[in-house]
N, C-alpha and C positions, 0 to 999 in steps of 0.2 A: 733276653736271649734273642739273637737274630736268626730268622729263618730264611733260607735261600729256597725259593719255590720254583725257579726255572733253571734247568741245567744249562750249562754253557753249550751253545751251538757252535758250529764251525765259524771261524772268523770270517766275516763278510765285509767286503769293501763297499762303502757308501760315500760317494762324492770325495774320494781320496782318503777317507777316514775308515778305520777298522772298528767294528762294533762286535760285541761278544754276546750280549743278551742275558746277563744275569739280572734277576729281580729279587730284591730282599724286602722283608717285612721285619720291623722291630720298633722299639721305643725311641723317642727322641733323645733319651739319655744314653742309649747304647753307643758304644764306639763303632763308628762306621768302618766297613771293610777297607783295606788298603789297596793300592794299585796291584800288589801281588795277588790279591784275592778277587779283584774286580776288573772288568774290562771297560774300555771306553763306552760311554752311553749306557752303562748299567743304571738301574733304577732302585732307589730305596724309598719305601713308603713308611712313614712314621705313623704307626697305628693309633697312638694316643693323641696326636695333633692333626692328623690328616695331611700333613705336609708331604710333598713329593720332591725328592732330590735326584739329580742326575749326576753321574760321575763324568767329569771332564778330564780325559787323559792328558790333555795338553798342560793344564794347570795342576793336575793331580789333586783335585779337590771335588768334594760333593757340593753341587750348586743347587739352590732352591729353584723349583720350577716357577716361572713368573705367572702370577695369577691376575 
């Protein structure tokens, strides 16, 4: 089960890109939210692995944060 812990804030422009501010927590096996449910630069924390993913609105994909 995915938990959304930060409500959507007003869309804000940052260097020409718009970000929305969703943060999700869930398992690595959970289906990640889609573009309709997530904004650009939203964050997904996999609580079982510790991986942090960011949603890239341009590619419409969840990308792993480089460690």
